[in-house]
SETI-303295 format. One line per field, with one value per residue (C-alpha): residue number from 1; x, y, z. Coordinates in steps of 0.5 Angstrom, whole numbers, plus 500, padded with zeros to 3 digits. Example, Ala and Ser with C-alpha at 12.3 -4.5 7.8 and 13.67 -1.06 7.14 Angstrom:
2
num: 1_2
xx: 525_527
yy: 491_498
zz: 516_514
END
This chain:
362
num: 1_2_3_4_5_6_7_8_9_10_11_12_13_14_15_16_17_18_19_20_21_22_23_24_25_26_27_28_29_30_31_32_33_34_35_36_37_38_39_40_41_42_43_44_45_46_47_48_49_50_51_52_53_54_55_56_57_58_59_60_61_62_63_64_65_66_67_68_69_70_71_72_73_74_75_76_77_78_79_80_81_82_83_84_85_86_87_88_89_90_91_92_93_94_95_96_97_98_99_100_101_102_103_104_105_106_107_108_109_110_111_112_113_114_115_116_117_118_119_120_121_122_123_124_125_126_127_128_129_130_131_132_133_134_135_136_137_138_139_140_141_142_143_144_145_146_147_148_149_150_151_152_153_154_155_156_157_158_159_160_161_162_163_164_165_166_167_168_169_170_171_172_173_174_175_176_177_178_179_180_181_182_183_184_185_186_187_188_189_190_191_192_193_194_195_196_197_198_199_200_201_202_203_204_205_206_207_208_209_210_211_212_213_214_215_216_217_218_219_220_221_222_223_224_225_226_227_228_229_230_231_232_233_234_235_236_237_238_239_240_241_242_243_244_245_246_247_248_249_250_251_252_253_254_255_256_257_258_259_260_261_262_263_264_265_266_267_268_269_270_271_272_273_274_275_276_277_278_279_280_281_282_283_284_285_286_287_288_289_290_291_292_293_294_295_296_297_298_299_300_301_302_303_304_305_306_307_308_309_310_311_312_313_314_315_316_317_318_319_320_321_322_323_324_325_326_327_328_329_330_331_332_333_334_335_336_337_338_339_340_341_342_343_344_345_346_347_348_349_350_351_352_353_354_355_356_357_358_359_360_361_362
xx: 600_597_600_606_609_611_612_609_612_610_614_611_610_606_604_599_598_601_607_604_610_632_641_641_637_642_638_639_645_642_637_642_646_640_643_649_644_644_651_653_649_653_659_664_670_673_666_667_674_673_667_670_676_671_668_672_669_669_670_665_664_671_669_662_664_659_654_649_642_640_641_634_634_627_629_628_634_636_641_643_644_647_648_655_655_663_666_672_674_669_664_667_663_657_661_667_671_672_675_669_662_656_650_645_641_640_635_634_631_628_627_621_622_620_624_617_616_620_620_624_625_628_632_632_639_637_634_636_639_643_649_653_660_663_670_672_675_682_680_680_674_669_665_658_653_647_642_647_644_643_648_654_655_658_662_665_666_665_660_661_659_653_651_652_647_642_642_641_635_632_634_635_641_644_646_649_651_652_654_654_656_654_658_656_649_649_653_648_642_645_647_640_638_635_628_621_618_612_611_604_607_614_620_625_631_637_641_640_640_634_629_623_616_610_610_613_621_626_631_639_644_645_638_636_641_638_631_633_638_632_629_628_623_618_614_616_623_625_629_622_620_626_625_619_622_627_622_618_624_626_619_620_627_625_619_624_628_623_620_627_628_634_633_632_638_645_649_644_645_652_653_649_652_659_657_654_660_664_659_658_662_659_661_666_661_658_665_665_661_659_656_653_649_646_644_641_638_633_631_630_623_621_617_615_608_612_616_613_616_616_620_622_616_619_616_619_624_621_627_630_624_630_631_626_626_624_617_618_611_610_617_616_611_615_621_617_614_620_623_617_618_611_608_609_602_599_598_605_606_599_601_608_611_612_605_603_608_604_602_609_609_604
yy: 798_803_804_808_807_812_808_801_797_791_788_789_784_779_774_769_773_779_777_778_780_783_791_786_782_776_771_774_770_763_765_767_761_757_761_756_750_752_754_748_744_748_743_749_747_754_756_752_754_761_761_756_761_766_762_763_758_758_751_751_744_743_749_746_740_734_738_739_738_731_731_729_726_727_730_738_742_748_754_760_766_772_779_782_789_789_796_794_795_797_797_803_808_806_807_807_800_798_792_787_785_783_779_785_780_773_768_761_758_752_748_743_736_736_743_746_750_754_758_764_765_772_773_780_783_785_779_777_770_766_765_758_757_757_756_762_763_762_756_760_758_764_764_764_770_770_776_777_781_775_779_779_771_773_779_775_768_769_764_758_761_764_757_754_760_759_751_752_757_753_746_745_743_747_744_750_757_763_770_776_783_791_791_784_785_792_788_783_787_791_785_783_790_793_790_793_796_800_805_807_813_817_813_818_816_820_814_809_815_813_818_815_818_814_810_805_805_800_800_799_796_803_804_797_797_803_800_794_798_803_803_810_811_806_803_805_805_798_793_789_794_794_786_787_791_786_780_784_786_779_777_782_780_773_775_780_774_770_776_778_771_769_762_762_767_764_770_774_767_767_774_773_767_770_776_771_767_773_776_770_766_759_754_749_744_749_752_749_750_743_743_750_747_741_746_751_746_745_753_755_752_757_763_769_765_759_762_763_769_770_774_769_770_776_781_787_785_787_790_793_796_797_790_784_777_770_768_761_758_761_759_752_752_755_750_744_745_746_740_736_739_742_749_754_755_762_761_762_769_771_776_778_784_783_782_789_792_790_795_797_793_790
zz: 678_673_666_666_660_655_649_646_641_636_631_624_618_616_622_623_629_633_638_645_649_656_656_649_645_646_643_636_636_637_632_627_628_624_618_618_616_609_609_611_606_601_601_600_605_605_608_614_615_615_619_624_625_627_633_640_645_652_656_662_663_667_672_673_677_678_683_677_676_673_665_663_656_654_647_649_650_655_653_657_653_656_654_657_658_658_656_653_646_641_647_651_647_652_658_662_662_670_668_669_666_668_665_664_660_661_658_659_652_652_646_646_643_636_635_633_640_645_651_653_661_662_669_671_673_680_682_689_689_694_689_690_690_683_680_675_669_672_676_682_687_688_695_695_697_700_697_691_685_680_675_680_678_671_674_679_676_669_664_669_675_671_669_676_679_673_675_682_681_676_678_670_667_662_655_652_653_648_650_645_647_645_638_636_637_633_627_627_626_621_617_617_614_620_624_623_629_631_636_638_643_643_647_649_653_654_657_651_646_643_640_637_635_634_628_624_624_621_627_625_630_634_635_636_641_644_644_648_653_654_662_665_659_660_665_672_670_673_669_668_663_659_659_656_650_649_649_644_639_639_636_631_629_629_624_620_619_615_612_608_606_609_609_601_600_600_600_606_609_609_611_617_619_618_622_628_628_630_635_639_644_645_650_648_645_640_638_631_625_625_632_631_625_629_634_629_625_631_631_623_623_629_628_633_634_636_642_649_653_660_666_671_677_682_686_689_695_702_705_698_693_688_688_686_689_686_688_690_688_681_680_681_676_671_672_673_666_663_666_664_657_658_656_662_665_665_673_673_672_676_681_679_679_671_671_674_669_663_658_656_650_645
END
């Protein structure tokens, strides 16, 4: 496919090598949680009390049942990170509240044994899947559906249904779940002081209200949200191009955390942890400062160059070209690699729709 991009973006800052390349860059919350490590080490009891009061967890374990993939004990960890597009409350400025939300950003984050490397697999929201029967947040049974869009899992069944759907697709048991919304994302970026990106061409998108000329920019929360929501102005206008913008932004974000010295600045660290614990909704096994500290301790050493990012192997659906369908052979390469705690092979992304869209980001 010819390069149809209107803009390219790359993070700036001192790197050993530049990052290579989804509506929300939700994994910001996971990396921001690393700030809790040093905060916890301060020994200030009031810090724990305040931060614990910020955290609103969600119990999904009781709704997942026993029909789940085996819990492989190989030292790795798998987390489903979702970005919710709810228009309720402060998010109403981004559209009408229709009483529901979808997971327009979904990333499976695999932390390798030793916590020195990570892999992130983005799941396109328009992927057609066979959604399993699940239990929603009220305890009601939700029937399964064939050829359902992936992001309907969260819409009809909430977090537990999203986790169950991901586990059915991948055959990998999710150890944890983290969710962040529009407003939380903006506040996290603003608390960080913005994120530096460089665009080599103009990016103008009336839907996301983004208007960037070529050059280097420090994006505040509103502009950063606009960037990761941009779709029509990049690539062929599909969600695949937007995913690439999101992945590039996350890598720039990880680098920015290191460049501004968050981990060596106690006040910045506390402020970021305070904002992050208000912004995220974790599962009930991560809904305390102590539990987040243990989780975050495995993330604080990761740099942008240590994170492999891909899009789940898909191709355009033969019956509906506005949707994508999983590629079984390449997908199995991805899931087998992660189940065995191995790097994702390059062959897994060859011949995919995402591979045809390369060139949107640098």
